[in-house]
N, CA, C and O atoms as a GROMACS GRO file, in nm:
protein
  464
    1MET      N    1   3.216   7.276  -4.282
    1MET     CA    2   3.240   7.178  -4.375
    1MET      C    3   3.338   7.122  -4.488
    1MET      O    4   3.381   7.207  -4.567
    2CYS      N    5   3.355   7.067  -4.496
    2CYS     CA    6   3.444   6.980  -4.591
    2CYS      C    7   3.377   6.986  -4.729
    2CYS      O    8   3.282   6.914  -4.758
    3GLU      N    9   3.436   7.086  -4.819
    3GLU     CA   10   3.354   7.061  -4.977
    3GLU      C   11   3.320   6.932  -5.051
    3GLU      O   12   3.229   6.906  -5.130
    4SER      N   13   3.448   6.839  -4.987
    4SER     CA   14   3.428   6.725  -5.089
    4SER      C   15   3.353   6.621  -4.989
    4SER      O   16   3.360   6.510  -5.041
    5LEU      N   17   3.279   6.614  -4.857
    5LEU     CA   18   3.189   6.527  -4.780
    5LEU      C   19   3.071   6.572  -4.834
    5LEU      O   20   3.031   6.684  -4.863
    6ILE      N   21   3.012   6.440  -4.842
    6ILE     CA   22   2.899   6.373  -4.904
    6ILE      C   23   2.822   6.335  -4.836
    6ILE      O   24   2.876   6.256  -4.759
    7ILE      N   25   2.680   6.349  -4.810
    7ILE     CA   26   2.615   6.252  -4.665
    7ILE      C   27   2.501   6.202  -4.759
    7ILE      O   28   2.404   6.247  -4.820
    8LEU      N   29   2.560   6.095  -4.739
    8LEU     CA   30   2.496   5.960  -4.790
    8LEU      C   31   2.371   5.936  -4.709
    8LEU      O   32   2.272   5.963  -4.776
    9ASP      N   33   2.348   5.902  -4.610
    9ASP     CA   34   2.263   5.894  -4.534
    9ASP      C   35   2.286   5.966  -4.348
    9ASP      O   36   2.393   5.961  -4.288
   10GLN      N   37   2.127   6.039  -4.280
   10GLN     CA   38   2.125   6.095  -4.160
   10GLN      C   39   1.994   5.995  -4.106
   10GLN      O   40   1.904   5.940  -4.170
   11SER      N   41   2.019   5.997  -3.992
   11SER     CA   42   1.885   5.935  -3.893
   11SER      C   43   1.929   6.031  -3.821
   11SER      O   44   2.005   6.126  -3.840
   12LYS      N   45   1.829   5.967  -3.680
   12LYS     CA   46   1.833   6.098  -3.561
   12LYS      C   47   1.958   6.040  -3.467
   12LYS      O   48   1.991   6.125  -3.384
   13ASN      N   49   2.016   5.946  -3.461
   13ASN     CA   50   2.122   5.919  -3.354
   13ASN      C   51   2.217   5.896  -3.451
   13ASN      O   52   2.305   5.827  -3.400
   14GLY      N   53   2.258   5.935  -3.638
   14GLY     CA   54   2.368   5.918  -3.655
   14GLY      C   55   2.370   5.989  -3.786
   14GLY      O   56   2.268   6.050  -3.818
   15ILE      N   57   2.496   5.990  -3.883
   15ILE     CA   58   2.476   6.033  -3.980
   15ILE      C   59   2.624   5.943  -4.085
   15ILE      O   60   2.739   5.965  -4.047
   16LEU      N   61   2.606   5.866  -4.185
   16LEU     CA   62   2.690   5.836  -4.322
   16LEU      C   63   2.755   5.958  -4.404
   16LEU      O   64   2.677   6.038  -4.457
   17THR      N   65   2.922   5.982  -4.420
   17THR     CA   66   2.923   6.072  -4.492
   17THR      C   67   3.031   5.955  -4.582
   17THR      O   68   3.065   5.839  -4.559
   18PHE      N   69   3.059   6.043  -4.681
   18PHE     CA   70   3.190   6.010  -4.805
   18PHE      C   71   3.299   6.088  -4.811
   18PHE      O   72   3.251   6.200  -4.831
   19CYS      N   73   3.388   6.096  -4.808
   19CYS     CA   74   3.468   6.197  -4.818
   19CYS      C   75   3.606   6.166  -4.963
   19CYS      O   76   3.707   6.095  -4.967
   20ASN      N   77   3.550   6.247  -5.049
   20ASN     CA   78   3.624   6.236  -5.182
   20ASN      C   79   3.751   6.225  -5.191
   20ASN      O   80   3.809   6.161  -5.279
   21ARG      N   81   3.813   6.298  -5.084
   21ARG     CA   82   3.978   6.388  -5.080
   21ARG      C   83   4.009   6.258  -5.011
   21ARG      O   84   4.121   6.234  -5.056
   22SER      N   85   3.978   6.162  -4.930
   22SER     CA   86   4.008   6.110  -4.845
   22SER      C   87   3.984   5.953  -4.902
   22SER      O   88   4.073   5.876  -4.867
   23LYS      N   89   3.926   5.922  -4.948
   23LYS     CA   90   3.794   5.826  -4.994
   23LYS      C   91   3.771   5.768  -4.895
   23LYS      O   92   3.835   5.664  -4.881
   24LEU      N   93   3.701   5.794  -4.816
   24LEU     CA   94   3.698   5.761  -4.621
   24LEU      C   95   3.564   5.759  -4.654
   24LEU      O   96   3.509   5.834  -4.734
   25PHE      N   97   3.495   5.635  -4.566
   25PHE     CA   98   3.330   5.658  -4.485
   25PHE      C   99   3.338   5.697  -4.386
   25PHE      O  100   3.411   5.634  -4.310
   26GLN      N  101   3.272   5.815  -4.338
   26GLN     CA  102   3.271   5.796  -4.192
   26GLN      C  103   3.135   5.778  -4.106
   26GLN      O  104   3.052   5.868  -4.114
   27LEU      N  105   3.108   5.654  -4.014
   27LEU     CA  106   2.988   5.682  -3.985
   27LEU      C  107   2.969   5.698  -3.856
   27LEU      O  108   3.028   5.619  -3.783
   28ILE      N  109   2.894   5.789  -3.802
   28ILE     CA  110   2.894   5.871  -3.647
   28ILE      C  111   2.752   5.801  -3.612
   28ILE      O  112   2.648   5.796  -3.678
   29PHE      N  113   2.784   5.751  -3.491
   29PHE     CA  114   2.652   5.735  -3.458
   29PHE      C  115   2.666   5.708  -3.279
   29PHE      O  116   2.747   5.642  -3.213
   30ASN      N  117   2.515   5.814  -3.229
   30ASN     CA  118   2.594   5.875  -3.136
   30ASN      C  119   2.662   5.908  -3.082
   30ASN      O  120   2.664   6.029  -3.104
   31ASN      N  121   2.798   5.864  -2.953
   31ASN     CA  122   2.906   5.909  -2.964
   31ASN      C  123   3.057   5.806  -2.995
   31ASN      O  124   3.165   5.796  -2.936
   32LEU      N  125   2.993   5.737  -3.128
   32LEU     CA  126   3.089   5.637  -3.153
   32LEU      C  127   3.083   5.716  -3.328
   32LEU      O  128   2.991   5.773  -3.388
   33CYS      N  129   3.248   5.679  -3.375
   33CYS     CA  130   3.312   5.731  -3.487
   33CYS      C  131   3.326   5.646  -3.571
   33CYS      O  132   3.445   5.670  -3.590
   34PHE      N  133   3.299   5.542  -3.660
   34PHE     CA  134   3.383   5.499  -3.736
   34PHE      C  135   3.425   5.578  -3.907
   34PHE      O  136   3.355   5.658  -3.968
   35GLU      N  137   3.564   5.521  -3.950
   35GLU     CA  138   3.624   5.572  -4.049
   35GLU      C  139   3.674   5.471  -4.097
   35GLU      O  140   3.767   5.412  -4.042
   36LEU      N  141   3.621   5.432  -4.210
   36LEU     CA  142   3.605   5.306  -4.331
   36LEU      C  143   3.641   5.369  -4.471
   36LEU      O  144   3.593   5.454  -4.547
   37TYR      N  145   3.767   5.273  -4.466
   37TYR     CA  146   3.783   5.259  -4.599
   37TYR      C  147   3.611   5.217  -4.654
   37TYR      O  148   3.516   5.223  -4.576
   38GLU      N  149   3.592   5.154  -4.868
   38GLU     CA  150   3.505   5.089  -4.896
   38GLU      C  151   3.495   4.962  -4.844
   38GLU      O  152   3.391   4.918  -4.795
   39TRP      N  153   3.620   4.888  -4.854
   39TRP     CA  154   3.633   4.785  -4.863
   39TRP      C  155   3.588   4.693  -4.704
   39TRP      O  156   3.540   4.579  -4.695
   40GLU      N  157   3.629   4.806  -4.576
   40GLU     CA  158   3.649   4.796  -4.473
   40GLU      C  159   3.438   4.804  -4.381
   40GLU      O  160   3.378   4.739  -4.295
   41LEU      N  161   3.399   4.952  -4.494
   41LEU     CA  162   3.296   4.930  -4.431
   41LEU      C  163   3.185   4.847  -4.533
   41LEU      O  164   3.072   4.864  -4.488
   42GLU      N  165   3.187   4.757  -4.663
   42GLU     CA  166   3.167   4.623  -4.680
   42GLU      C  167   3.109   4.547  -4.622
   42GLU      O  168   2.993   4.505  -4.616
   43ALA      N  169   3.266   4.520  -4.545
   43ALA     CA  170   3.323   4.377  -4.428
   43ALA      C  171   3.174   4.415  -4.307
   43ALA      O  172   3.068   4.354  -4.294
   44PHE      N  173   3.229   4.549  -4.231
   44PHE     CA  174   3.093   4.564  -4.136
   44PHE      C  175   2.975   4.543  -4.147
   44PHE      O  176   2.911   4.483  -4.061
   45LYS      N  177   2.914   4.599  -4.281
   45LYS     CA  178   2.789   4.585  -4.318
   45LYS      C  179   2.737   4.418  -4.307
   45LYS      O  180   2.635   4.360  -4.269
   46GLU      N  181   2.855   4.383  -4.358
   46GLU     CA  182   2.817   4.196  -4.358
   46GLU      C  183   2.812   4.164  -4.250
   46GLU      O  184   2.699   4.126  -4.217
   47TYR      N  185   2.917   4.159  -4.140
   47TYR     CA  186   2.924   4.137  -4.025
   47TYR      C  187   2.785   4.175  -3.948
   47TYR      O  188   2.732   4.100  -3.866
   48LEU      N  189   2.736   4.294  -3.984
   48LEU     CA  190   2.590   4.361  -3.856
   48LEU      C  191   2.466   4.310  -3.980
   48LEU      O  192   2.360   4.369  -3.957
   49PHE      N  193   2.459   4.252  -4.055
   49PHE     CA  194   2.364   4.231  -4.105
   49PHE      C  195   2.312   4.053  -4.081
   49PHE      O  196   2.200   4.005  -4.067
   50GLN      N  197   2.444   3.993  -4.084
   50GLN     CA  198   2.450   3.908  -4.029
   50GLN      C  199   2.433   3.805  -3.866
   50GLN      O  200   2.432   3.684  -3.842
   51LEU      N  201   2.421   3.931  -3.780
   51LEU     CA  202   2.404   3.946  -3.657
   51LEU      C  203   2.237   3.906  -3.621
   51LEU      O  204   2.129   3.946  -3.664
   52ASP      N  205   2.272   3.825  -3.538
   52ASP     CA  206   2.112   3.742  -3.473
   52ASP      C  207   2.077   3.869  -3.320
   52ASP      O  208   2.107   3.856  -3.202
   53ALA      N  209   2.023   3.953  -3.374
   53ALA     CA  210   1.956   4.003  -3.273
   53ALA      C  211   1.855   3.934  -3.147
   53ALA      O  212   1.860   3.943  -3.024
   54SER      N  213   1.791   3.885  -3.210
   54SER     CA  214   1.697   3.772  -3.056
   54SER      C  215   1.738   3.651  -3.022
   54SER      O  216   1.671   3.567  -2.962
   55TYR      N  217   1.860   3.639  -3.065
   55TYR     CA  218   1.957   3.513  -3.028
   55TYR      C  219   2.022   3.611  -2.894
   55TYR      O  220   2.008   3.564  -2.781
   56TRP      N  221   2.084   3.728  -2.907
   56TRP     CA  222   2.226   3.743  -2.843
   56TRP      C  223   2.099   3.824  -2.670
   56TRP      O  224   2.135   3.835  -2.553
   57GLU      N  225   1.936   3.868  -2.742
   57GLU     CA  226   1.895   3.953  -2.623
   57GLU      C  227   1.829   3.792  -2.549
   57GLU      O  228   1.856   3.780  -2.430
   58LYS      N  229   1.776   3.715  -2.591
   58LYS     CA  230   1.767   3.558  -2.563
   58LYS      C  231   1.864   3.488  -2.467
   58LYS      O  232   1.825   3.413  -2.378
   59GLN      N  233   2.010   3.521  -2.492
   59GLN     CA  234   2.128   3.486  -2.446
   59GLN      C  235   2.144   3.574  -2.290
   59GLN      O  236   2.143   3.524  -2.178
   60LEU      N  237   2.153   3.661  -2.311
   60LEU     CA  238   2.147   3.769  -2.215
   60LEU      C  239   2.017   3.877  -2.148
   60LEU      O  240   2.017   3.998  -2.127
   61ARG      N  241   1.920   3.779  -2.128
   61ARG     CA  242   1.812   3.809  -2.068
   61ARG      C  243   1.772   3.878  -1.946
   61ARG      O  244   1.696   3.966  -1.906
   62HIS      N  245   1.888   3.769  -1.896
   62HIS     CA  246   1.857   3.764  -1.714
   62HIS      C  247   2.032   3.925  -1.693
   62HIS      O  248   2.078   3.945  -1.581
   63TRP      N  249   2.073   3.982  -1.779
   63TRP     CA  250   2.143   4.078  -1.800
   63TRP      C  251   2.070   4.160  -1.735
   63TRP      O  252   1.948   4.162  -1.748
   64SER      N  253   2.148   4.252  -1.642
   64SER     CA  254   2.071   4.396  -1.582
   64SER      C  255   2.086   4.526  -1.710
   64SER      O  256   2.025   4.631  -1.693
   65GLN      N  257   2.155   4.509  -1.814
   65GLN     CA  258   2.226   4.623  -1.883
   65GLN      C  259   2.089   4.599  -1.998
   65GLN      O  260   2.041   4.487  -2.015
   66GLN      N  261   2.037   4.719  -2.070
   66GLN     CA  262   2.006   4.719  -2.157
   66GLN      C  263   2.029   4.730  -2.323
   66GLN      O  264   1.952   4.745  -2.418
   67ARG      N  265   2.134   4.719  -2.315
   67ARG     CA  266   2.204   4.683  -2.442
   67ARG      C  267   2.292   4.528  -2.452
   67ARG      O  268   2.406   4.497  -2.418
   68LYS      N  269   2.204   4.466  -2.501
   68LYS     CA  270   2.237   4.317  -2.514
   68LYS      C  271   2.287   4.230  -2.622
   68LYS      O  272   2.300   4.107  -2.619
   69ILE      N  273   2.320   4.344  -2.753
   69ILE     CA  274   2.367   4.253  -2.843
   69ILE      C  275   2.495   4.315  -2.879
   69ILE      O  276   2.490   4.437  -2.897
   70PRO      N  277   2.625   4.251  -2.894
   70PRO     CA  278   2.744   4.305  -2.898
   70PRO      C  279   2.791   4.338  -3.022
   70PRO      O  280   2.781   4.238  -3.092
   71ILE      N  281   2.819   4.394  -3.060
   71ILE     CA  282   2.954   4.444  -3.205
   71ILE      C  283   3.069   4.446  -3.174
   71ILE      O  284   3.134   4.525  -3.106
   72SER      N  285   3.105   4.317  -3.246
   72SER     CA  286   3.293   4.345  -3.224
   72SER      C  287   3.369   4.410  -3.330
   72SER      O  288   3.355   4.385  -3.449
   73VAL      N  289   3.446   4.491  -3.280
   73VAL     CA  290   3.517   4.597  -3.308
   73VAL      C  291   3.633   4.545  -3.297
   73VAL      O  292   3.686   4.481  -3.206
   74GLY      N  293   3.683   4.590  -3.435
   74GLY     CA  294   3.900   4.557  -3.433
   74GLY      C  295   3.956   4.411  -3.352
   74GLY      O  296   3.980   4.296  -3.389
   75LYS      N  297   3.962   4.469  -3.247
   75LYS     CA  298   4.087   4.375  -3.167
   75LYS      C  299   3.946   4.304  -3.089
   75LYS      O  300   3.843   4.371  -3.092
   76ASN      N  301   3.944   4.180  -3.024
   76ASN     CA  302   3.895   4.104  -2.929
   76ASN      C  303   3.856   4.189  -2.795
   76ASN      O  304   3.762   4.150  -2.726
   77HIS      N  305   3.907   4.269  -2.770
   77HIS     CA  306   3.872   4.294  -2.647
   77HIS      C  307   3.807   4.414  -2.625
   77HIS      O  308   3.791   4.459  -2.512
   78PHE      N  309   3.756   4.489  -2.760
   78PHE     CA  310   3.684   4.586  -2.765
   78PHE      C  311   3.549   4.554  -2.825
   78PHE      O  312   3.543   4.523  -2.944
   79ILE      N  313   3.441   4.558  -2.750
   79ILE     CA  314   3.278   4.512  -2.802
   79ILE      C  315   3.172   4.640  -2.795
   79ILE      O  316   3.177   4.700  -2.688
   80ILE      N  317   3.098   4.680  -2.869
   80ILE     CA  318   3.021   4.771  -2.858
   80ILE      C  319   2.904   4.696  -2.831
   80ILE      O  320   2.891   4.585  -2.883
   81LEU      N  321   2.807   4.750  -2.748
   81LEU     CA  322   2.707   4.707  -2.678
   81LEU      C  323   2.607   4.780  -2.758
   81LEU      O  324   2.626   4.900  -2.778
   82VAL      N  325   2.518   4.731  -2.798
   82VAL     CA  326   2.352   4.826  -2.849
   82VAL      C  327   2.239   4.741  -2.826
   82VAL      O  328   2.264   4.627  -2.786
   83ASN      N  329   2.084   4.782  -2.848
   83ASN     CA  330   2.008   4.749  -2.804
   83ASN      C  331   1.934   4.717  -2.930
   83ASN      O  332   1.995   4.758  -3.028
   84LYS      N  333   1.790   4.641  -2.966
   84LYS     CA  334   1.738   4.635  -3.110
   84LYS      C  335   1.738   4.730  -3.186
   84LYS      O  336   1.792   4.730  -3.296
   85GLU      N  337   1.660   4.852  -3.121
   85GLU     CA  338   1.662   4.974  -3.193
   85GLU      C  339   1.744   5.040  -3.293
   85GLU      O  340   1.720   5.082  -3.406
   86GLU      N  341   1.898   5.037  -3.183
   86GLU     CA  342   1.981   5.122  -3.267
   86GLU      C  343   2.058   5.006  -3.343
   86GLU      O  344   2.119   5.040  -3.445
   87LEU      N  345   2.060   4.897  -3.311
   87LEU     CA  346   2.122   4.769  -3.419
   87LEU      C  347   2.048   4.821  -3.574
   87LEU      O  348   2.120   4.842  -3.671
   88PHE      N  349   1.894   4.838  -3.582
   88PHE     CA  350   1.813   4.844  -3.652
   88PHE      C  351   1.828   4.984  -3.762
   88PHE      O  352   1.796   4.989  -3.880
   89GLU      N  353   1.894   5.103  -3.669
   89GLU     CA  354   1.886   5.222  -3.706
   89GLU      C  355   2.004   5.220  -3.741
   89GLU      O  356   2.017   5.298  -3.835
   90ILE      N  357   2.120   5.160  -3.710
   90ILE     CA  358   2.292   5.149  -3.753
   90ILE      C  359   2.283   5.054  -3.917
   90ILE      O  360   2.383   5.039  -3.987
   91LYS      N  361   2.161   5.005  -3.951
   91LYS     CA  362   2.180   4.914  -4.046
   91LYS      C  363   2.086   5.014  -4.143
   91LYS      O  364   2.104   4.995  -4.263
   92GLN      N  365   2.011   5.094  -4.115
   92GLN     CA  366   1.916   5.158  -4.202
   92GLN      C  367   2.011   5.250  -4.241
   92GLN      O  368   1.982   5.279  -4.358
   93LEU      N  369   2.131   5.325  -4.199
   93LEU     CA  370   2.230   5.394  -4.220
   93LEU      C  371   2.296   5.310  -4.336
   93LEU      O  372   2.304   5.349  -4.453
   94LEU      N  373   2.327   5.229  -4.304
   94LEU     CA  374   2.402   5.148  -4.381
   94LEU      C  375   2.354   5.105  -4.533
   94LEU      O  376   2.415   5.028  -4.607
   95ARG      N  377   2.270   5.153  -4.552
   95ARG     CA  378   2.146   5.086  -4.668
   95ARG      C  379   2.138   5.151  -4.779
   95ARG      O  380   2.054   5.135  -4.868
   96TYR      N  381   2.271   5.261  -4.772
   96TYR     CA  382   2.253   5.410  -4.862
   96TYR      C  383   2.251   5.381  -4.981
   96TYR      O  384   2.265   5.259  -4.989
   97LYS      N  385   2.238   5.443  -5.115
   97LYS     CA  386   2.237   5.399  -5.246
   97LYS      C  387   2.359   5.484  -5.251
   97LYS      O  388   2.360   5.602  -5.216
   98LYS      N  389   2.484   5.402  -5.305
   98LYS     CA  390   2.640   5.430  -5.400
   98LYS      C  391   2.571   5.566  -5.491
   98LYS      O  392   2.491   5.561  -5.584
   99PRO      N  393   2.632   5.685  -5.427
   99PRO     CA  394   2.612   5.781  -5.572
   99PRO      C  395   2.660   5.755  -5.720
   99PRO      O  396   2.780   5.773  -5.740
  100ARG      N  397   2.588   5.718  -5.820
  100ARG     CA  398   2.555   5.727  -5.942
  100ARG      C  399   2.701   5.874  -5.992
  100ARG      O  400   2.707   5.996  -5.976
  101PRO      N  401   2.805   5.755  -6.061
  101PRO     CA  402   2.832   5.919  -6.117
  101PRO      C  403   2.776   5.975  -6.218
  101PRO      O  404   2.720   5.907  -6.304
  102GLU      N  405   2.785   6.119  -6.224
  102GLU     CA  406   2.741   6.249  -6.298
  102GLU      C  407   2.835   6.215  -6.437
  102GLU      O  408   2.955   6.233  -6.460
  103LEU      N  409   2.667   6.129  -6.561
  103LEU     CA  410   2.749   6.143  -6.708
  103LEU      C  411   2.735   6.262  -6.755
  103LEU      O  412   2.657   6.336  -6.695
  104ILE      N  413   2.795   6.304  -6.855
  104ILE     CA  414   2.782   6.434  -6.968
  104ILE      C  415   2.750   6.398  -7.041
  104ILE      O  416   2.732   6.278  -7.060
  105GLY      N  417   2.720   6.517  -7.144
  105GLY     CA  418   2.652   6.447  -7.259
  105GLY      C  419   2.780   6.521  -7.433
  105GLY      O  420   2.858   6.615  -7.437
  106TYR      N  421   2.743   6.432  -7.531
  106TYR     CA  422   2.785   6.539  -7.613
  106TYR      C  423   2.856   6.669  -7.613
  106TYR      O  424   2.971   6.714  -7.614
  107HIS      N  425   2.659   6.730  -7.613
  107HIS     CA  426   2.745   6.888  -7.576
  107HIS      C  427   2.843   6.926  -7.507
  107HIS      O  428   2.910   7.025  -7.536
  108ASP      N  429   2.869   6.841  -7.389
  108ASP     CA  430   2.935   6.895  -7.268
  108ASP      C  431   3.099   6.888  -7.320
  108ASP      O  432   3.197   6.934  -7.260
  109ILE      N  433   3.097   6.811  -7.458
  109ILE     CA  434   3.238   6.781  -7.476
  109ILE      C  435   3.282   6.896  -7.609
  109ILE      O  436   3.229   6.918  -7.718
  110ASP      N  437   3.407   6.955  -7.538
  110ASP     CA  438   3.460   7.058  -7.608
  110ASP      C  439   3.532   6.986  -7.718
  110ASP      O  440   3.641   7.002  -7.664
  111TYR      N  441   3.568   6.904  -7.852
  111TYR     CA  442   3.649   6.885  -7.945
  111TYR      C  443   3.583   6.881  -8.111
  111TYR      O  444   3.476   6.826  -8.138
  112ARG      N  445   3.655   6.937  -8.194
  112ARG     CA  446   3.633   6.979  -8.319
  112ARG      C  447   3.680   6.856  -8.390
  112ARG      O  448   3.796   6.814  -8.388
  113PHE      N  449   3.571   6.798  -8.458
  113PHE     CA  450   3.589   6.683  -8.533
  113PHE      C  451   3.561   6.723  -8.665
  113PHE      O  452   3.467   6.778  -8.723
  114ILE      N  453   3.715   6.660  -8.707
  114ILE     CA  454   3.783   6.699  -8.891
  114ILE      C  455   3.818   6.551  -8.930
  114ILE      O  456   3.899   6.467  -8.888
  115GLU      N  457   3.715   6.555  -9.037
  115GLU     CA  458   3.725   6.430  -9.078
  115GLU      C  459   3.841   6.449  -9.221
  115GLU      O  460   3.832   6.546  -9.296
  116ASN      N  461   3.944   6.343  -9.238
  116ASN     CA  462   3.977   6.334  -9.349
  116ASN      C  463   4.004   6.316  -9.504
  116ASN      O  464   4.117   6.336  -9.549
   0.00000   0.00000   0.00000
């Protein structure tokens, strides 16, 4: 495992990590892997949280597939289908708390103060 990789959140089917070296977030969910910069991750989160799962389940209720909620990714011709539970789990992964920078105290600063 990369030393600069930080696990932000983890669930049964997925994991959200951040690499300090490349400054990329990596969301792995089932067999899907997304590598996103922070601004892309924020846009993806905004898109997911505005998705209306019940609307899509109602619209596609007669469809034979179990997964009925479309997540449009990138180009218009690429769509990921998830069910309500999977969408909830992805949203939970994306609700991570940003790591706060570690603050140092004045004892940690090696500085000799000289008054003139």
